[in-house]
Backbone bond lengths (Angstrom), bond angles and torsions (degrees), N, CA, C in turn:
res aa  C-N    CA-C-N  psi(-1)  N-CA   C-N-CA  omega(-1)  CA-C   N-CA-C  phi
1 X - - - 1.477 - - 1.512 109.21 -
2 X 1.331 116.81 145.55 1.448 121.96 -175.85 1.517 111.18 -129.16
3 X 1.287 117.12 138.57 1.466 122.24 175.99 1.525 106.61 -118.12
4 X 1.316 115.41 76.40 1.465 120.80 -170.90 1.528 112.59 -58.52
5 X 1.316 116.49 -50.04 1.462 118.91 -174.21 1.522 112.26 -61.19
6 X 1.313 115.98 -42.98 1.471 119.39 179.32 1.511 110.75 -62.43
7 X 1.333 116.84 -47.29 1.454 120.64 -177.88 1.524 111.93 -66.24
8 X 1.323 115.92 -34.89 1.467 118.63 176.58 1.515 111.39 -65.73
9 X 1.329 116.60 -36.85 1.460 119.26 178.03 1.528 110.28 -63.39
10 X 1.343 117.04 -40.92 1.456 120.18 177.64 1.530 110.23 -62.29
11 X 1.336 116.45 -39.07 1.456 120.61 179.35 1.528 110.95 -64.17
12 X 1.346 116.52 -43.57 1.463 120.61 179.52 1.530 110.30 -61.47
13 X 1.321 116.37 -40.40 1.468 120.46 178.21 1.526 110.53 -63.06
14 X 1.349 116.55 -39.71 1.464 120.54 179.64 1.533 110.56 -65.84
15 X 1.320 116.50 -42.14 1.467 120.25 178.75 1.532 109.42 -64.71
16 X 1.336 116.43 -40.35 1.462 120.17 178.89 1.524 111.68 -61.32
17 X 1.320 117.01 -39.32 1.473 120.51 178.77 1.522 111.04 -65.61
18 X 1.343 116.12 -39.18 1.465 120.20 177.40 1.522 110.03 -63.84
19 X 1.322 116.43 -41.95 1.457 120.94 179.68 1.536 110.38 -60.76
20 X 1.330 117.12 -40.90 1.476 120.10 178.80 1.521 111.36 -68.78
21 X 1.324 115.89 -38.02 1.470 120.03 -179.08 1.524 111.27 -63.85
22 X 1.342 115.83 -38.96 1.463 120.80 -176.28 1.529 111.54 -107.74
23 X 1.308 117.64 29.25 1.465 119.04 -175.12 1.523 113.13 -61.50
24 X 1.328 117.53 -28.58 1.465 119.52 179.32 1.529 111.62 -67.59
25 X 1.334 116.50 -21.37 1.463 120.78 -179.00 1.528 111.36 -74.62
26 X 1.338 116.60 -41.79 1.458 120.08 -173.07 1.527 115.33 -106.03
27 X 1.326 118.89 -7.46 1.459 121.49 -175.16 1.529 113.69 -61.27
28 X 1.338 117.13 -24.94 1.464 120.56 179.31 1.523 113.14 -84.41
29 X 1.345 116.99 -0.66 1.457 121.48 178.00 1.529 108.87 -105.58
30 X 1.341 118.65 105.22 1.479 121.36 -177.14 1.517 113.63 -54.01
31 X 1.350 116.43 -37.17 1.460 118.80 -178.57 1.523 111.59 -64.80
32 X 1.342 116.97 -34.62 1.461 119.63 179.57 1.530 111.31 -77.65
33 X 1.315 117.26 -30.71 1.466 119.91 174.27 1.527 108.97 -58.57
34 X 1.338 116.11 -43.36 1.465 120.92 179.80 1.522 111.63 -69.31
35 X 1.349 116.32 -42.04 1.460 120.19 -177.91 1.519 111.64 -64.75
36 X 1.317 117.90 -45.32 1.462 120.22 -179.31 1.523 112.08 -72.72
37 X 1.347 116.72 -26.65 1.463 119.54 173.47 1.525 109.85 -67.05
38 X 1.342 116.14 -38.70 1.470 120.51 176.67 1.515 111.01 -64.45
39 X 1.343 115.85 -42.48 1.468 119.75 178.62 1.521 110.63 -61.88
40 X 1.328 117.23 -41.30 1.454 121.31 178.70 1.523 111.50 -62.52
41 X 1.342 115.39 -38.94 1.467 119.84 178.71 1.536 110.34 -64.61
42 X 1.329 116.78 -40.04 1.466 120.66 176.63 1.527 111.02 -61.98
43 X 1.328 116.28 -41.55 1.465 120.00 179.52 1.522 110.66 -62.55
44 X 1.320 117.65 -42.15 1.453 121.42 179.49 1.529 110.99 -64.72
45 X 1.345 117.24 -38.13 1.470 119.98 177.13 1.520 110.84 -65.09
46 X 1.326 115.91 -41.86 1.459 120.42 177.72 1.530 110.45 -59.09
47 X 1.334 116.20 -46.54 1.455 120.59 -179.16 1.516 111.26 -62.04
48 X 1.341 115.93 -42.70 1.459 120.66 -179.34 1.519 111.64 -63.06
49 X 1.337 116.89 -46.44 1.461 120.44 179.68 1.517 111.27 -66.84
50 X 1.334 116.72 -37.04 1.455 120.54 178.02 1.522 111.02 -62.40
51 X 1.337 116.31 -44.71 1.463 120.74 179.51 1.519 110.89 -65.17
52 X 1.335 116.10 -38.62 1.462 119.70 179.24 1.519 110.75 -64.71
53 X 1.340 116.25 -41.71 1.459 118.59 -179.59 1.526 110.68 -68.94
54 X 1.320 116.71 -38.86 1.455 120.30 178.36 1.527 110.42 -61.51
55 X 1.328 115.72 -38.06 1.459 121.46 178.22 1.523 110.44 -63.88
56 X 1.327 116.33 -42.78 1.469 120.54 -177.95 1.521 112.03 -72.25
57 X 1.332 116.63 -23.20 1.467 120.19 179.63 1.517 112.83 -81.36
58 X 1.334 116.87 -12.40 1.460 119.29 179.44 1.535 110.54 -65.97
59 X 1.319 117.07 147.26 1.473 119.97 178.69 1.524 110.60 -57.67
60 X 1.318 116.77 141.84 1.464 121.36 -178.18 1.526 111.02 -65.41
61 X 1.324 116.36 -35.43 1.466 119.55 -178.31 1.520 110.20 -89.81
62 X 1.306 116.54 157.76 1.449 120.99 173.93 1.512 115.27 81.22
63 X 1.332 118.57 9.25 1.469 119.57 -178.42 1.520 112.41 -119.83
64 X 1.329 116.42 -15.42 1.460 118.18 -170.60 1.520 114.20 -70.36
65 X 1.327 118.46 -35.74 1.452 119.20 -178.02 1.510 111.72 -66.17
66 X 1.335 115.64 -44.69 1.467 120.63 177.43 1.532 110.13 -60.71
67 X 1.320 115.29 -43.60 1.456 120.46 179.36 1.516 111.70 -65.40
68 X 1.336 116.33 -44.75 1.461 120.12 -177.17 1.534 111.74 -61.53
69 X 1.326 117.41 -39.65 1.461 120.57 -179.46 1.522 111.34 -61.46
70 X 1.321 116.78 -48.65 1.465 121.27 -179.40 1.524 111.03 -66.73
71 X 1.317 115.39 -43.88 1.460 121.19 -179.80 1.530 110.50 -62.32
72 X 1.319 116.95 -45.99 1.469 121.77 -178.74 1.522 111.19 -62.05
73 X 1.328 116.71 -41.16 1.457 120.34 -179.36 1.535 111.37 -64.42
74 X 1.332 116.33 -42.89 1.467 120.79 -178.99 1.524 111.48 -66.82
75 X 1.335 116.23 -48.86 1.466 120.58 179.24 1.527 110.33 -63.03
76 X 1.334 116.22 -40.32 1.476 120.36 -179.39 1.518 112.25 -62.82
77 X 1.325 117.72 -39.64 1.463 120.71 178.26 1.525 111.52 -62.97
78 X 1.326 115.34 -46.51 1.465 119.07 -179.84 1.525 110.50 -64.96
79 X 1.324 117.28 -40.64 1.458 120.99 179.44 1.526 111.24 -62.08
80 X 1.323 116.77 -36.02 1.475 120.69 -179.75 1.527 110.61 -63.60
81 X 1.327 117.14 -40.44 1.457 121.02 176.11 1.534 110.79 -64.05
82 X 1.330 115.52 -40.50 1.467 120.55 -177.20 1.535 111.69 -70.02
83 X 1.319 116.22 -31.61 1.473 119.36 176.49 1.524 109.52 -60.12
84 X 1.319 115.80 -44.58 1.467 119.98 179.81 1.536 110.43 -62.24
85 X 1.344 115.64 -43.08 1.472 119.34 179.45 1.522 110.47 -67.21
86 X 1.337 117.27 -37.65 1.464 121.16 -179.78 1.521 110.99 -60.96
87 X 1.324 116.37 -40.10 1.464 120.55 178.56 1.524 110.43 -67.93
88 X 1.318 117.71 -40.38 1.461 121.12 179.21 1.526 111.49 -65.31
89 X 1.351 115.39 -38.43 1.466 120.31 -176.56 1.530 113.03 -94.39
90 X 1.330 115.95 -0.25 1.464 121.10 -178.19 1.533 111.27 55.00
91 X 1.325 115.55 42.61 1.458 122.32 179.85 1.532 107.93 -96.26
92 X 1.328 116.23 95.46 1.464 120.87 -174.81 1.527 111.58 -69.25
93 X 1.333 116.18 -34.39 1.467 119.32 179.98 1.535 110.91 -63.39
94 X 1.337 116.14 -43.69 1.460 119.17 179.21 1.523 110.58 -69.39
95 X 1.323 117.18 -34.72 1.448 120.87 179.32 1.527 110.66 -62.28
96 X 1.318 116.08 -41.64 1.468 120.84 178.09 1.524 110.72 -65.43
97 X 1.354 116.47 -41.16 1.462 121.11 -175.53 1.521 113.41 -72.52
98 X 1.323 116.35 -21.19 1.465 119.48 -173.86 1.529 114.35 -112.89
99 X 1.302 117.79 0.62 1.460 120.17 -177.91 1.531 110.91 -86.91
100 X 1.298 114.96 79.56 1.467 121.72 175.59 1.529 106.91 -150.50
101 X 1.289 116.34 156.28 1.463 121.22 178.60 1.521 109.77 -99.71
102 X 1.313 116.19 166.77 1.458 120.66 176.95 1.531 109.80 -60.62
103 X 1.321 116.76 -41.06 1.468 120.76 179.60 1.521 110.88 -62.42
104 X 1.335 117.24 -41.23 1.460 120.45 178.63 1.528 111.13 -65.66
105 X 1.335 116.24 -40.82 1.464 120.05 -179.25 1.530 111.28 -59.89
106 X 1.311 116.23 -35.86 1.471 120.13 -179.38 1.523 111.98 -64.87
107 X 1.333 116.33 -22.81 1.473 119.25 -179.13 1.525 112.10 -88.78
108 X 1.331 117.84 -8.76 1.459 121.18 -178.45 1.531 110.62 -66.24
109 X 1.318 115.62 151.38 1.458 120.23 172.34 1.527 107.94 -68.88
110 X 1.338 116.21 166.78 1.469 120.02 -179.98 1.520 110.98 -59.68
111 X 1.342 115.90 -42.52 1.465 119.66 -179.34 1.531 111.20 -65.15
112 X 1.319 117.11 -44.23 1.455 120.31 179.99 1.524 110.85 -66.20
113 X 1.326 117.40 -35.30 1.459 120.99 176.92 1.529 110.87 -61.51
114 X 1.343 115.88 -44.20 1.457 120.16 -179.70 1.523 110.96 -64.58
115 X 1.329 116.94 -47.41 1.462 121.21 -178.86 1.522 110.70 -62.09
116 X 1.338 116.57 -44.20 1.460 120.76 -179.86 1.525 111.04 -61.83
117 X 1.327 116.69 -46.19 1.456 121.14 -179.68 1.529 110.89 -63.31
118 X 1.321 116.99 -41.72 1.460 120.97 179.25 1.534 110.49 -63.45
119 X 1.334 117.59 -39.31 1.470 120.86 177.55 1.526 111.19 -65.76
120 X 1.322 116.02 -41.61 1.463 120.46 179.02 1.535 110.28 -61.58
121 X 1.304 116.31 -44.58 1.460 120.76 179.01 1.521 111.15 -63.71
122 X 1.334 116.73 -40.70 1.466 120.94 179.69 1.527 111.26 -61.76
123 X 1.328 116.88 -42.98 1.467 120.46 178.24 1.538 110.51 -69.02
124 X 1.332 116.75 -34.93 1.455 120.54 177.67 1.525 110.42 -62.73
125 X 1.315 116.74 -39.07 1.467 120.64 177.26 1.527 110.79 -67.60
126 X 1.334 115.50 -37.13 1.473 119.99 -179.54 1.526 111.33 -64.73
127 X 1.337 115.95 -37.74 1.470 120.91 -178.16 1.536 110.21 -109.88
128 X 1.308 115.85 38.72 1.452 121.98 -177.07 1.524 112.52 -58.22
129 X 1.324 116.46 -42.24 1.460 119.53 -178.31 1.527 112.63 -63.90
130 X 1.320 116.21 -38.36 1.473 119.35 178.46 1.526 111.47 -70.26
131 X 1.316 116.39 -33.99 1.464 120.02 179.10 1.525 111.05 -70.10
132 X 1.329 116.54 -28.04 1.466 120.58 -179.95 1.525 111.49 -64.28
133 X 1.315 116.50 -23.93 1.468 120.11 179.75 1.525 112.14 -79.85
134 X 1.331 116.30 -10.04 1.460 121.87 179.39 1.535 108.98 -95.29
135 X 1.327 119.02 128.53 1.468 120.99 178.79 1.530 111.20 -52.92
136 X 1.302 116.76 132.12 1.477 125.17 179.42 1.520 111.85 62.91
137 X 1.337 118.42 15.65 1.469 120.12 -179.35 1.512 112.64 -61.27
138 X 1.340 116.62 -48.49 1.462 120.55 -179.60 1.529 111.12 -65.20
139 X 1.332 116.72 -38.59 1.464 120.45 179.36 1.533 110.64 -63.09
140 X 1.317 116.02 -37.43 1.462 120.41 -179.67 1.530 111.13 -67.89
141 X 1.332 115.97 -37.85 1.472 119.54 177.35 1.529 109.99 -63.15
142 X 1.330 116.05 -46.12 1.465 119.73 -179.77 1.523 111.06 -64.27
143 X 1.326 116.62 -39.94 1.464 119.61 179.04 1.519 110.99 -64.45
144 X 1.339 116.83 -36.49 1.458 120.66 177.73 1.520 110.63 -64.87
145 X 1.323 116.90 -41.35 1.460 121.12 177.44 1.515 110.82 -62.58
146 X 1.336 115.98 -43.86 1.466 120.04 179.49 1.527 111.19 -63.37
147 X 1.339 115.67 -42.84 1.465 120.05 179.65 1.519 111.04 -65.11
148 X 1.312 116.44 -36.37 1.464 120.72 178.21 1.532 110.11 -62.83
149 X 1.322 116.10 -44.19 1.463 119.47 -179.84 1.519 111.32 -64.22
150 X 1.338 115.99 -40.57 1.464 119.92 177.33 1.525 110.37 -62.66
151 X 1.326 116.05 -43.05 1.460 120.48 179.40 1.529 110.52 -60.24
152 X 1.340 115.39 -42.39 1.472 119.80 178.69 1.525 109.98 -63.43
153 X 1.346 116.50 -46.40 1.463 120.05 -178.55 1.511 112.10 -61.87
154 X 1.330 116.66 -43.61 1.471 119.53 -177.98 1.518 112.59 -77.16
155 X 1.330 115.66 -24.56 1.453 118.90 -176.41 1.508 114.22 -92.32
156 X 1.341 117.06 4.37 1.460 119.61 -179.75 1.531 111.02 -62.59
157 X 1.315 116.19 145.57 1.450 119.53 174.25 1.530 107.98 -69.58
158 X 1.332 118.95 156.34 1.469 121.53 -173.58 1.527 114.67 -49.92
159 X 1.328 118.17 -44.30 1.473 120.38 -178.38 1.525 110.91 -62.56
160 X 1.337 116.67 -41.86 1.463 120.77 179.71 1.522 110.86 -67.77
161 X 1.331 115.59 -37.61 1.469 119.64 178.51 1.525 110.36 -63.12
162 X 1.326 117.08 -42.18 1.462 120.39 179.63 1.515 110.51 -62.97
163 X 1.335 116.12 -41.79 1.467 120.54 179.43 1.529 111.03 -62.51
164 X 1.312 116.07 -47.06 1.458 119.87 -179.00 1.522 111.02 -68.56
165 X 1.313 117.51 -34.29 1.453 121.12 177.15 1.523 110.31 -62.05
166 X 1.328 115.71 -43.45 1.462 120.27 178.03 1.516 111.88 -63.56
167 X 1.324 116.38 -41.75 1.468 120.71 179.43 1.520 110.81 -64.06
168 X 1.335 116.37 -38.59 1.461 120.54 179.95 1.521 110.89 -67.38
169 X 1.341 116.77 -40.15 1.452 120.84 178.60 1.529 110.83 -62.46
170 X 1.331 116.47 -42.76 1.474 121.00 177.89 1.516 110.12 -63.31
171 X 1.334 117.45 -41.35 1.473 121.60 179.85 1.534 110.60 -62.86
172 X 1.337 116.74 -39.18 1.463 120.93 179.10 1.523 110.34 -64.63
173 X 1.318 116.65 -43.95 1.461 120.59 -179.90 1.522 111.39 -65.25
174 X 1.335 116.23 -40.96 1.466 120.04 178.71 1.532 110.37 -64.18
175 X 1.338 115.88 -44.05 1.454 120.08 179.28 1.519 110.79 -63.47
176 X 1.328 116.95 -39.49 1.452 121.01 179.03 1.529 110.80 -58.98
177 X 1.329 116.71 -42.94 1.461 120.17 178.14 1.519 112.42 -64.69
178 X 1.333 116.41 -40.78 1.463 120.92 179.00 1.532 110.79 -62.19
179 X 1.335 115.97 -41.65 1.459 120.60 -179.62 1.527 110.75 -61.85
180 X 1.333 116.71 -46.00 1.453 119.29 -177.93 1.529 111.49 -66.94
181 X 1.323 117.57 -36.05 1.465 120.28 174.97 1.528 110.38 -62.43
182 X 1.315 115.90 -43.16 1.464 120.93 179.56 1.535 111.13 -61.34
183 X 1.334 116.04 -44.45 1.459 119.90 -178.95 1.527 111.44 -66.73
184 X 1.331 116.36 -48.92 1.469 119.71 -175.73 1.528 112.48 -68.17
185 X 1.329 116.19 -40.63 1.458 120.19 -172.10 1.524 115.12 -93.63
186 X 1.352 116.49 -13.08 1.457 118.39 -178.31 1.533 112.66 -128.38
187 X 1.307 117.33 -68.13 1.468 119.61 -171.25 1.527 112.24 -66.10
188 X 1.343 118.57 -44.79 1.458 120.50 179.80 1.524 111.54 -56.92
189 X 1.330 116.08 -43.61 1.457 120.46 -178.38 1.532 111.31 -66.66
190 X 1.326 115.59 -43.35 1.464 119.82 -178.72 1.530 111.73 -67.06
191 X 1.306 117.55 -30.19 1.464 121.10 -178.05 1.521 113.00 -66.27
192 X 1.348 117.92 -15.01 1.461 120.72 177.23 1.532 111.62 -60.79
193 X 1.328 116.18 -21.96 1.463 120.97 178.38 1.531 110.65 -55.56
194 X 1.328 116.72 -32.22 1.462 120.38 -173.25 1.528 113.27 -93.22
195 X 1.322 118.88 3.42 1.465 120.78 179.92 1.531 110.23 -56.69
196 X 1.305 117.07 -46.81 1.464 121.46 179.95 1.524 112.42 -98.53
197 X 1.342 116.35 -33.85 1.467 120.65 -176.79 1.528 111.91 -67.89
198 X 1.344 115.58 -44.86 1.470 120.19 -180.00 1.533 108.05 -148.20
199 X 1.347 116.80 76.95 1.473 121.11 -175.86 1.523 114.05 -58.69
200 X 1.334 117.63 -31.51 1.472 119.60 -179.43 1.522 110.86 -63.77
201 X 1.330 116.25 -42.91 1.473 121.48 177.52 1.523 110.92 -63.46
202 X 1.340 115.65 -44.30 1.463 120.34 -178.70 1.533 111.11 -63.11
203 X 1.336 116.37 -42.20 1.462 119.80 179.71 1.521 111.22 -65.71
204 X 1.326 116.26 -42.27 1.463 120.16 178.38 1.523 110.74 -61.71
205 X 1.315 116.70 -38.98 1.471 121.08 178.00 1.528 109.99 -64.05
206 X 1.349 116.39 -46.35 1.467 119.30 179.91 1.527 111.63 -59.37
207 X 1.327 115.87 -42.19 1.463 119.57 179.51 1.526 111.26 -64.39
208 X 1.321 116.71 -38.28 1.466 120.93 179.14 1.519 111.69 -68.41
209 X 1.345 116.01 -28.72 1.459 120.41 -177.85 1.522 113.22 -77.08
210 X 1.310 117.95 -8.28 1.465 120.03 176.95 1.517 107.63 -79.97
211 X 1.304 115.97 114.05 1.474 121.04 -173.83 1.530 110.44 -71.89
212 X 1.332 116.77 125.25 1.476 119.42 178.08 1.511 110.50 -67.24
213 X 1.325 116.57 139.28 1.463 120.78 179.68 1.517 108.40 -100.07
214 X 1.351 115.57 70.66 1.462 120.78 178.49 1.519 110.34 -80.89
215 X 1.297 116.36 146.45 1.464 121.42 167.91 1.506 112.68 77.29
216 X 1.319 118.01 90.78 1.449 120.73 176.12 1.501 112.18 -99.16
217 X 1.327 118.31 -0.24 1.455 121.74 -178.99 1.501 110.53 -119.91
218 X 1.312 115.89 159.37 1.455 120.66 178.25 1.522 109.05 -63.60
219 X 1.348 115.85 120.55 1.464 120.20 179.50 1.517 109.82 62.96
220 X 1.308 116.03 -154.79 1.458 121.73 179.20 1.505 109.08 -113.46
221 X 1.331 115.28 179.93 1.461 119.64 -175.44 1.509 112.06 -63.30
222 X 1.346 117.57 -23.99 1.463 118.78 -178.51 1.526 111.74 -96.79
223 X 1.344 114.78 9.35 1.459 118.21 174.76 1.496 114.61 89.25
224 X 1.357 119.15 0.57 1.461 120.28 -179.20 1.510 109.95 -76.78
225 X 1.315 117.11 156.21 1.455 121.33 -178.35 1.510 109.63 -108.25
226 X 1.334 115.51 158.54 1.439 120.74 -179.92 1.527 110.04 -72.71
227 X 1.343 119.18 134.99 1.453 120.84 -177.61 1.511 113.69 -64.81
228 X 1.316 117.53 -23.30 1.460 119.65 -179.34 1.524 111.85 -81.80
229 X 1.335 116.49 -41.51 1.453 119.26 -173.06 1.519 114.16 -119.64
230 X 1.306 118.06 -6.14 1.456 119.07 -176.68 1.520 109.47 65.64
231 X 1.352 117.04 -126.87 1.451 121.21 -179.01 1.518 112.96 -110.20
232 X 1.335 117.18 26.28 1.452 119.55 -176.48 1.515 110.67 -75.84
233 X 1.317 116.69 139.22 1.444 122.33 -179.96 1.511 109.75 -100.57
234 X 1.358 114.80 146.32 1.448 119.80 174.19 1.510 107.20 -145.59
235 X 1.338 116.91 149.14 1.433 120.97 179.62 1.511 111.88 -77.15
236 X 1.324 117.05 160.14 1.464 121.14 -177.75 1.510 109.87 -90.53
237 X 1.326 116.21 142.85 1.454 121.74 175.00 1.499 109.22 -157.26
238 X 1.337 117.54 171.30 1.460 121.76 179.49 1.509 111.80 -78.73
239 X 1.329 117.67 -2.02 1.454 121.22 -178.85 1.517 111.75 -61.48
240 X 1.339 117.82 -27.32 1.456 121.25 -174.93 1.513 112.22 -55.73
241 X 1.327 119.06 -37.56 1.453 120.08 -175.29 1.517 112.68 -76.67
242 X 1.314 117.68 -0.19 1.458 121.15 167.75 1.506 114.56 64.51
243 X 1.333 119.00 21.77 1.447 119.97 174.63 1.514 113.98 80.51
244 X 1.318 119.20 19.90 1.464 120.55 -177.93 1.522 110.69 -62.88
245 X 1.349 116.46 -33.32 1.464 118.21 -179.78 1.523 110.77 -62.88
246 X 1.354 116.44 -42.24 1.444 119.34 -179.19 1.507 111.06 -71.54
247 X 1.341 116.65 -38.18 1.450 119.90 -177.50 1.511 111.43 -67.34
248 X 1.306 117.01 -32.42 1.463 120.85 -176.85 1.518 112.70 -87.64
249 X 1.323 116.04 -8.49 1.461 119.72 -176.08 1.522 111.57 -67.70
């Protein structure tokens, strides 16, 4: 059994570490600055999709109280700032939308929680300039947006969760293919520059490009599934290494 996407992500992380270790070698080459920046962006996308899938794989029950507490605290903090601004600006609509406590927010239904949070964010965007004058104001707005998205993801009904889970899996597979095309057709070829110039860097890169073949069994010994692929099975082949042998030849 093969878990290509997971193993490819580990390989990308290994290559990224090598790039950081030898950054003084390639930093003076503009083309490599761009190439390794692209690789870093791919790694961040992989991490984001992996976290999203892991979130969707969590059991639907037993997570809402923990989520509601964190969500309520974040929304409540932002609302408190907006109440002050509403009084200064004599904005009665915003005052009505933001006059609730963290304890009250925790008692709201899921739908009311979503609507309230969306209204708070909308007013925060409207008074963005005033919030910028408050320490950590912008960070709090972004955190509220992030918490809202997490709440939506975790609060999806089962059918919607399955649909989004499938979409995320497809996105991971598509991204995995893009990464391997980028490595084989661009970065691997460009790295030949360092064969003679800096052989130690080139060798370290080649070693990092060999994809580890972790996990030959379904899930792990305790029955948990991989966050990238869940319990999907795939056959083993030499495709995983993405042609590094040919590129380095």
